[in-house]
C-alpha positions as CSV (number, residue, x, y, z in Angstrom):
1,M,129.9,81.4,392.2
2,V,132.5,78.7,392.6
3,T,135.8,79.9,394.0
4,L,138.9,77.8,393.9
5,K,142.3,78.7,395.2
6,R,144.9,78.9,392.4
7,I,146.9,75.7,392.2
8,V,150.7,75.9,391.8
9,I,152.2,72.6,390.8
10,N,155.5,72.1,392.6
11,R,157.7,69.7,390.8
12,N,159.5,68.8,394.0
13,S,156.5,68.1,396.1
14,I,153.8,66.4,394.0
15,F,155.1,63.0,394.8
16,V,154.6,61.5,398.2
17,R,156.0,58.1,397.4
18,A,157.9,58.2,394.1
19,M,159.6,54.9,394.7
20,S,159.2,51.3,393.9
21,E,157.6,48.9,396.4
22,H,160.7,46.7,396.5
23,N,161.5,45.0,399.7
24,S,164.9,46.3,400.9
25,N,165.6,42.9,402.4
26,S,165.2,41.1,399.1
27,N,167.7,38.3,398.6
28,Q,170.2,38.2,395.7
29,S,168.1,36.0,393.5
30,E,165.1,38.3,393.8
31,N,167.2,41.3,392.9
32,M,168.6,39.4,389.9
33,M,165.0,38.6,388.8
34,D,164.1,42.3,389.0
35,T,167.1,43.2,386.9
36,E,166.3,40.7,384.2
37,Q,162.5,41.2,384.2
38,P,161.5,44.8,385.1
39,K,158.3,45.2,387.1
40,L,155.2,46.9,385.9
41,K,155.1,50.6,386.7
42,I,151.7,51.6,388.1
43,L,150.6,55.1,389.0
44,A,148.2,55.1,392.0
45,F,145.3,57.6,392.6
46,H,143.8,57.9,396.1
47,G,140.2,58.5,397.1
48,Y,138.4,61.7,398.1
49,R,139.7,63.2,401.4
50,Q,142.8,61.0,401.2
51,N,146.3,61.8,399.9
52,G,149.1,59.7,398.5
53,T,150.7,58.9,401.9
54,V,147.4,57.9,403.5
55,F,146.4,55.7,400.5
56,R,149.7,54.0,400.5
57,A,149.4,53.2,404.2
58,K,145.9,51.9,403.9
59,I,146.7,49.3,401.2
60,G,149.6,47.5,402.8
61,S,148.1,44.1,402.1
62,F,147.5,45.0,398.4
63,R,151.1,46.3,398.0
64,K,152.5,43.1,399.5
65,A,150.3,40.9,397.2
66,V,151.4,42.6,394.0
67,A,155.1,43.3,394.9
68,K,156.3,40.5,392.7
69,Y,155.0,42.1,389.6
70,A,154.4,45.7,390.2
71,Q,156.2,48.9,391.3
72,L,153.7,51.4,392.6
73,T,154.0,55.2,392.6
74,F,151.7,57.3,394.7
75,I,150.8,61.0,394.2
76,S,148.5,63.4,395.9
77,A,145.6,65.3,394.2
78,P,146.3,69.1,393.7
79,H,143.2,70.4,395.6
80,K,143.0,70.7,399.3
81,V,139.6,69.9,400.9
82,L,138.8,73.0,402.9
83,N,136.8,72.9,406.2
84,D,137.4,69.2,406.4
85,G,137.3,69.0,410.2
86,S,139.8,66.1,410.1
87,G,142.5,67.8,412.1
88,S,146.0,67.9,410.6
89,E,145.4,65.3,407.9
90,D,146.1,66.7,404.4
91,S,142.8,65.9,402.7
92,R,142.8,66.1,399.0
93,S,140.4,66.0,396.0
94,W,141.0,65.4,392.3
95,W,138.1,67.8,391.5
96,F,134.9,69.1,393.1
97,N,131.4,68.6,391.8
98,S,129.5,70.9,394.1
99,E,129.3,74.7,394.4
100,D,130.7,74.5,397.9
101,N,134.0,72.8,396.8
102,T,133.1,69.3,398.0
103,F,132.7,66.1,396.1
104,S,130.2,63.2,396.2
105,G,130.2,60.2,393.9
106,K,126.4,60.2,394.1
107,C,126.0,63.8,392.9
108,L,124.1,64.0,389.6
109,G,125.1,66.7,387.3
110,G,127.2,69.6,388.6
111,P,130.6,71.0,387.7
112,A,134.1,69.5,387.7
113,V,136.0,72.3,389.4
114,G,139.7,71.8,389.3
115,F,139.7,68.9,386.8
116,E,141.9,70.7,384.3
117,E,144.6,71.2,387.0
118,T,144.5,67.5,387.8
119,L,145.0,66.7,384.1
120,R,148.0,69.0,384.0
121,L,149.5,67.4,387.1
122,I,149.2,63.9,385.6
123,E,150.8,65.0,382.4
124,L,153.7,66.4,384.5
125,V,154.1,63.2,386.5
126,V,154.1,61.0,383.4
127,E,156.5,63.3,381.6
128,E,159.0,63.3,384.5
129,H,158.5,59.8,386.0
130,G,156.8,57.7,383.3
131,P,155.9,56.1,381.2
132,F,153.6,54.0,383.4
133,H,152.3,50.6,382.2
134,G,149.1,50.9,384.2
135,F,146.9,53.3,386.3
136,M,145.0,52.2,389.4
137,G,142.6,54.1,391.6
138,F,140.3,53.9,394.6
139,S,136.9,55.6,394.8
140,Q,137.3,59.1,393.3
141,G,140.7,58.0,392.1
142,A,139.1,55.1,390.3
143,C,136.6,57.5,388.8
144,L,139.5,59.6,387.5
145,V,141.2,56.5,386.0
146,G,137.9,55.7,384.2
147,L,137.8,59.2,382.7
148,L,141.5,58.9,381.7
149,A,140.8,55.5,380.0
150,A,137.8,57.0,378.2
151,M,139.9,60.0,377.1
152,Q,142.7,57.7,375.9
153,Q,140.1,55.7,373.9
154,K,139.2,58.9,372.1
155,G,142.8,59.9,371.5
156,Y,142.7,62.9,373.9
157,L,145.8,62.1,376.0
158,K,149.4,63.0,375.3
159,Y,150.5,59.8,376.9
160,A,149.3,56.2,377.0
161,F,148.9,53.4,379.6
162,D,148.2,49.7,378.9
163,F,145.8,48.6,381.6
164,A,143.8,49.9,384.6
165,I,142.7,48.7,388.0
166,F,139.5,50.0,389.6
167,L,138.8,49.7,393.3
168,S,135.3,50.9,394.1
169,G,135.1,52.6,390.8
170,F,132.2,54.6,389.3
171,R,131.3,57.0,386.5
172,S,131.5,60.7,387.0
173,E,128.2,62.4,386.8
174,S,129.7,65.9,386.2
175,L,128.0,67.5,383.2
176,V,131.3,68.1,381.4
177,H,132.3,64.4,381.7
178,K,129.1,63.0,380.2
179,G,130.4,62.8,376.6
180,F,133.4,60.7,377.6
181,Y,131.3,57.6,378.2
182,D,129.7,57.3,374.8
183,E,132.3,54.8,373.5
184,D,133.2,51.3,374.6
185,I,136.7,51.1,376.0
186,A,139.1,48.3,374.9
187,L,141.7,48.8,377.6
188,P,142.4,45.6,379.7
189,S,140.9,46.3,383.1
190,L,140.3,44.8,386.6
191,H,137.3,46.0,388.6
192,V,136.9,45.2,392.3
193,Y,134.1,46.5,394.5
194,G,132.3,45.7,397.7
195,E,128.8,44.1,397.8
196,S,127.9,46.1,401.0
197,D,129.5,49.4,399.9
198,S,127.1,52.1,400.9
199,I,129.3,55.0,399.7
200,I,129.7,53.7,396.1
201,P,126.9,51.1,395.8
202,K,127.8,48.2,393.5
203,E,125.3,49.4,390.9
204,M,127.5,52.5,390.4
205,S,130.6,50.3,389.9
206,E,128.7,48.1,387.5
207,S,127.8,51.1,385.4
208,L,131.5,51.8,384.9
209,I,132.3,48.2,384.2
210,N,129.7,48.0,381.4
211,I,131.6,50.4,379.1
212,F,134.7,48.1,379.1
213,I,134.8,45.5,376.4
214,K,136.5,42.6,378.3
215,P,136.7,43.6,382.0
216,T,137.9,41.3,384.7
217,V,135.4,41.7,387.6
218,S,135.6,40.6,391.2
219,E,133.1,41.4,394.0
220,H,134.0,41.0,397.7
221,S,131.6,40.9,400.7
222,G,132.8,44.0,402.3
223,G,132.3,47.8,402.0
224,H,134.2,50.8,400.8
225,Y,137.8,49.8,401.2
226,V,140.6,47.9,399.5
227,T,140.9,44.3,400.6
228,C,142.8,41.2,399.8
229,S,140.2,38.9,401.4
230,D,137.8,36.5,399.7
231,G,140.7,35.3,397.5
232,L,141.2,38.7,396.0
233,K,144.9,38.4,396.5
234,Y,145.0,35.8,393.7
235,T,142.7,38.0,391.5
236,Y,145.2,40.8,391.7
237,Q,148.1,38.6,391.1
238,D,146.6,36.7,388.1
239,F,145.7,40.0,386.4
240,L,149.1,41.5,386.9
241,K,150.9,38.3,386.0
242,S,149.3,38.4,382.6
243,R,150.2,42.1,382.2
244,H,153.8,41.3,383.4
245,Q,154.1,38.4,380.9
246,E,153.1,40.8,378.1
247,L,155.8,43.2,379.3
248,V,158.5,40.4,379.4
249,E,157.5,39.2,375.9
250,E,157.6,42.8,374.5
251,N,161.1,43.4,376.0
252,S,162.3,40.1,374.6
253,S,161.0,41.0,371.2
254,D,162.7,44.4,371.3
255,K,166.0,42.7,372.2
256,N,165.7,40.3,369.4
257,E,165.1,43.1,366.9
258,K,168.2,44.9,368.0
259,T,170.5,41.8,367.6
């Protein structure tokens, strides 16, 4: 029998970095631009055995690349990975798909232990700190974003987001998630994966990509990590520039309607 320690969601501790990625040394003109044109708010989901602080530290080049357009918020998954053997690092998981409370993206079938707690956590985050324009995730976090996109397509969520970014994404093979992937997803999406990724092979990422109607896809030559090499910096920027322009136009339209 699967046993799982009861999760208590602490409103004061779920965020590890509930702040914008603004440069504190920005000059006056940059600050004026931020005031006139708000940045996209993106909620970021880390990978398995990571946490929000670790994920933020690992993607410094990405954060720098998108800082002009996006404000990132990082949270940690509610479930601790037990017997991790990684010392003092606070390893986390969004859910477990094995009877021993572990997770593997390659696991076929199995449960989704703790998934409901994760959904409740996200609802709380969006309620108190949202709305968010987009969700992004790496590895298990990207798998989670894919599930949320599928749930939104079916009208299952109490909140909404306008786009998604997948870094080494894949479909969940947990039995309870199978039904989420039976409908094409219209959400604007960017999918980035590594050609030599042995943890989440590119075929797994492509399986997720195939259910999106008009995905933007980019493959890099590396493995299981977030990179800005191979011109990916411009891929990220171009995708977010388009989303940001939509936000600016929407805000402008709202102002015109009020005048």
